[in-house]
C-alpha positions in Angstrom: -52.3 -7.1 230.2 -53.5 -4.0 230.0 -54.2 -1.7 226.8 -50.8 -0.4 226.1 -48.9 -3.8 226.6 -51.6 -5.2 224.4 -50.7 -2.6 221.9 -46.8 -2.8 222.1 -47.4 -6.7 221.8 -49.4 -6.1 218.1 -46.7 -4.0 216.5 -43.9 -6.5 217.5 -45.8 -9.5 216.2 -46.4 -7.4 212.9 -43.0 -6.2 212.7 -41.9 -9.8 213.8 -43.9 -11.8 211.4 -44.8 -9.5 209.0 -48.4 -11.2 208.8 -50.3 -12.6 211.6 -53.2 -14.3 211.9 -56.3 -13.4 214.0 -56.4 -16.0 215.6 -52.3 -16.1 216.4 -53.6 -12.3 217.8 -56.1 -13.9 219.9 -54.0 -16.4 221.0 -51.2 -14.0 222.0 -53.3 -11.1 223.9 -56.1 -13.4 225.6 -58.7 -11.0 224.9 -62.3 -11.2 223.0 -62.3 -10.6 219.2 -64.6 -7.1 220.1 -61.8 -6.0 222.4 -59.0 -7.1 219.7 -61.4 -5.1 217.3 -61.2 -1.9 219.2 -57.6 -2.0 219.6 -57.0 -2.1 216.3 -59.4 0.3 215.4 -57.7 2.8 218.1 -54.4 2.2 216.6 -55.6 3.0 213.1 -57.4 6.0 214.5 -55.7 7.3 217.2 -52.1 6.3 216.0 -52.3 6.4 212.7 -50.8 2.7 212.3 -51.5 1.6 208.7 -52.7 -2.1 209.5 -54.0 -3.7 206.7 -56.0 -7.1 206.2 -54.2 -9.0 203.5 -57.0 -11.3 202.1 -54.6 -13.1 200.0 -52.4 -14.3 203.2 -55.8 -14.0 205.2 -53.7 -11.9 207.8 -53.1 -8.9 209.6 -49.8 -6.4 208.2 -48.1 -3.1 208.0 -48.7 -1.5 204.2 -46.2 0.2 203.4 -45.4 2.0 200.0 -42.1 2.5 198.2 -39.7 4.3 200.2 -41.7 4.8 203.3 -39.8 4.3 206.5 -41.4 1.5 208.6 -43.8 2.7 210.8 -43.0 2.9 214.5 -45.4 3.0 217.0 -45.3 6.6 218.9 -44.7 6.4 223.0 -48.2 5.6 224.5 -47.0 8.0 227.7 -45.1 11.0 228.0 -42.3 12.4 230.8 -42.8 15.0 232.6 -41.9 17.6 230.8 -43.9 16.3 227.8 -47.2 15.7 229.6 -47.1 19.3 231.3 -46.1 20.8 228.1 -49.1 19.3 226.7 -51.2 20.4 229.5 -50.0 23.7 229.2 -50.8 24.6 225.5 -54.1 22.8 225.8 -54.7 25.3 229.3 -53.4 28.2 226.9 -55.6 27.5 224.1 -58.9 27.3 226.1 -58.2 30.0 228.4 -57.8 32.7 225.0 -60.7 35.1 224.5 -63.5 34.4 223.1 -63.1 35.3 219.0 -58.8 35.2 219.2 -57.7 32.6 216.8 -61.2 30.5 217.0 -61.2 28.9 213.9 -57.9 28.0 214.2 -58.0 26.7 217.9 -60.0 23.6 218.4 -58.2 22.0 215.3 -55.1 22.2 218.2 -57.1 21.6 220.9 -58.3 18.5 219.4 -55.1 16.9 218.3 -53.3 17.7 221.8 -56.4 16.2 223.7 -56.1 12.8 221.5 -52.1 12.8 222.0 -52.9 13.3 226.0 -55.5 10.3 225.2 -53.0 8.2 223.4 -52.5 6.3 227.0 -54.1 3.7 229.0 -56.2 6.9 230.5 -58.5 9.1 229.1 -57.3 13.0 228.8 -60.6 13.6 231.2 -59.4 11.6 233.6 -55.5 13.3 233.1 -57.0 17.0 233.5 -58.5 15.7 236.6 -56.0 14.2 238.2 -53.3 17.0 237.0 -53.6 20.5 236.8 -52.6 23.5 235.3 -52.9 27.0 237.1 -52.0 29.7 235.6 -51.2 32.7 238.1 -51.3 36.8 237.6 -52.9 36.6 234.4 -53.7 40.0 232.9 -56.9 40.5 230.7 -56.0 41.8 227.7 -58.9 42.8 224.4 -59.0 40.3 222.5 -59.0 42.4 219.0 -55.7 44.0 220.0 -54.2 40.3 220.1 -55.9 39.6 217.1 -54.6 42.7 215.5 -51.1 41.9 216.8 -51.3 38.1 215.4 -52.2 39.9 211.6 -49.7 42.6 211.8 -47.0 40.1 212.9 -47.6 37.8 210.7 -48.7 40.1 207.4 -45.6 42.2 208.5 -47.4 45.1 209.1 -46.3 48.3 211.3 -48.8 49.1 213.9 -50.0 52.2 215.3 -50.9 51.9 219.2 -51.8 53.3 222.2 -49.6 52.3 225.1 -50.3 52.9 228.8 -47.6 52.9 230.6 -47.8 52.3 234.7 -44.8 54.0 235.8 -45.6 57.4 235.0 -49.4 56.6 234.7 -49.7 58.3 231.2 -50.1 57.4 227.6 -48.1 57.6 224.8 -48.9 57.2 220.8 -46.5 54.5 219.7 -45.6 52.8 215.8 -43.7 49.7 216.5 -42.8 46.9 214.1 -43.9 43.4 215.8 -40.8 40.9 215.9 -42.7 38.4 217.9 -45.1 36.8 220.9 -43.9 35.8 223.8 -45.6 34.0 226.3 -44.0 34.5 229.6 -45.0 33.9 233.3 -48.9 33.6 231.9 -48.8 36.8 230.4 -48.4 38.5 226.6 -45.8 40.3 225.7 -44.6 42.1 222.3 -41.2 42.3 221.1 -41.3 45.0 218.6 -38.7 47.7 217.3 -40.4 50.9 218.3 -40.2 53.9 216.0 -40.1 56.5 218.6 -37.9 54.9 220.7 -35.9 53.9 217.7 -35.0 50.8 219.4 -36.5 47.1 220.4 -38.4 47.3 223.2 -41.3 44.6 224.9 -44.2 46.0 225.5 -46.9 44.2 227.7 -50.4 43.2 225.3 -52.8 44.1 228.7 -51.0 47.9 228.3 -52.5 48.5 224.9 -55.2 50.8 224.8 -56.0 51.1 221.0 -54.4 49.3 218.0 -54.4 49.8 214.4 -52.6 48.6 211.4 -50.8 50.5 208.6 -50.0 49.7 205.0 -46.5 50.4 206.0 -43.8 47.3 206.1 -42.2 46.6 209.0 -38.9 46.7 209.9 -36.7 43.5 210.1 -34.7 42.8 212.9 -32.7 39.9 212.8 -33.2 37.2 215.8 -29.6 37.3 216.7 -30.2 40.7 217.8 -33.4 39.9 219.0 -32.0 37.4 221.3 -29.1 39.7 222.5 -30.8 42.7 223.2 -34.2 41.2 224.7 -32.6 37.8 226.3 -29.4 38.3 227.4 -30.7 39.8 230.9 -32.7 38.7 233.6 -36.7 38.9 233.3 -38.9 39.9 230.0 -37.8 43.6 230.0 -34.2 43.6 229.6 -31.4 44.8 227.4 -27.6 43.8 225.6 -26.0 45.8 228.7 -26.1 43.7 231.6 -24.2 43.5 234.8 -23.8 40.7 236.9 -26.1 39.7 240.3 -24.5 37.9 242.8 -27.1 36.3 245.8 -26.9 34.2 248.4 -29.0 31.6 249.4 -29.5 30.7 253.4 -28.6 26.8 253.5 -32.4 26.0 254.1 -33.9 27.9 251.0 -30.9 26.3 248.9 -32.5 22.7 248.8 -35.2 24.7 246.7 -33.0 27.8 245.0 -30.7 25.4 244.1 -33.0 23.1 241.7 -34.6 26.7 240.1 -33.2 27.9 236.5 -33.1 31.9 237.3 -31.5 32.5 233.9 -30.1 30.3 230.8 -26.3 31.8 232.1 -26.6 31.9 235.6 -23.4 30.4 237.1 -23.5 28.4 240.9 -22.0 26.7 243.2 -21.9 25.9 247.4 -19.5 28.0 249.7 -18.1 26.0 252.8 -20.9 26.9 254.9 -23.8 25.1 252.8 -25.3 28.4 251.6 -26.1 28.7 248.0 -24.2 31.3 245.4 -26.0 32.3 242.6 -24.7 34.3 240.0 -26.8 36.0 236.6 -26.7 38.6 234.5 -29.2 41.3 234.2 -29.7 44.5 232.9 -33.2 46.3 234.4 -33.5 45.0 237.9 -37.5 45.8 238.5 -38.1 42.3 238.1 -34.9 40.8 239.8 -36.1 42.8 243.1 -39.6 41.7 243.3 -38.1 38.1 242.8 -35.3 38.7 245.2 -37.5 40.4 248.1 -40.5 37.0 248.1 -37.3 35.2 249.7 -37.6 38.1 252.8 -34.3 37.2 254.8 -33.2 33.7 253.3 -31.3 35.3 250.7 -28.6 38.3 250.6 -27.6 40.7 247.5 -23.8 40.5 247.7 -23.0 42.3 244.4 -23.5 44.6 242.8 -23.6 47.6 245.2 -26.2 49.4 243.1 -28.4 46.4 243.5 -28.2 46.3 247.2 -28.9 49.4 247.5 -31.9 49.2 245.6 -33.6 46.2 247.8 -32.1 47.7 251.1 -34.3 50.8 249.7 -37.7 48.6 249.5 -36.8 47.2 252.6 -36.6 50.2 254.3 -39.7 51.6 252.4 -41.9 48.2 253.2 -40.4 49.1 257.2 -41.4 52.5 257.7 -45.3 50.9 256.0 -45.6 48.7 258.9 -43.9 51.0 261.3 -46.8 51.7 263.9 -47.9 47.9 263.3 
C-alpha cells in the first residue's frame, strides 16, 4: 500500500468510525508505528487535517467546531491543467528579476511547492521530470515592473518613455494602468493612454523610463477592456474586428484542429479533409506571423486584404532568397 492509499484509508476510517485507536490504524495500514507517525504528521502539517488524540476515548478523531464543515481530504494528485498551472506559476515566480515583489514571492513559491509535494512524488522529482520552458521572453527593467505594480494597485497615473519598434522612435506618454497581462512568456500593460485618448496595450520591455504621478488614474470598465482588447486575435487587438478564414492541409489539421486560436473561433472539416478555421482579428501583425510559421500547409481564404498581406510577406521572403 503506497502513501496515497494510506492517507485515504486513514481519512475513511476517521470518517466512518469517528474515533480510531492506534492499534486499529496499524492493523489496517500494515505499517510500523514510525511510518504511521510520519503519515499523521504529513496529514496535519501539509494537508491541514485536524486530527487530534482524544484522551477520554483513547483514540484519534477529527476535531470539528460548531458550524465547521466536515474536513475533506484534498486531491493528492493533479490533472494536466492543474499541474501545468502550478509549474507555470512556480517557473514564473522563479524567473522574475531580483527585487521584483521579492518580499512576496517566497511565501507564494513555498505554498505552490507544498501543493506539488502533496502526492507520492517529491516536488524536486516532479520538477526534474516535468519541465515548463519559457521561450522568447524579453528582458525588462525590474524597477519599471515594480513601479507599474505600485501604480496599478494604488490607482495612480504614470508618465513613461515608450519605445516603438516599428518607427524606431520614443514618445512620452501619460497612462492610467488597468491591468498587467502575461502572454506568450512576456508581460504587457493594458492602460488608458492619455496621449491617444484610448485603450492601448504596451510591451513592458519597451518602457524605457517610468515615474508614478499623483494624479488618480482613469477607471475603465472591465467589460469595455475585454471588448476593446480581447475581441480580436492577439495581444494588440481592438473592438473593430474582421473574420479571418484559414484552410489547413489534412496533414496539419491533425495538430491545428486541437488548438484554440481564439475563444470565439469556429471550425469544421470540409469534404476533402481540410480544416477550416474562422476567427476574429483586428490588427493582423500577430496573425500573419502565426500563419507564416505553417508555410504551405495553410491558405488564407478570406478576407482579401489579409490574403494580400500574407502574399506580400511571402514575396519579400522569396526575393530575399532569390539568389540562393
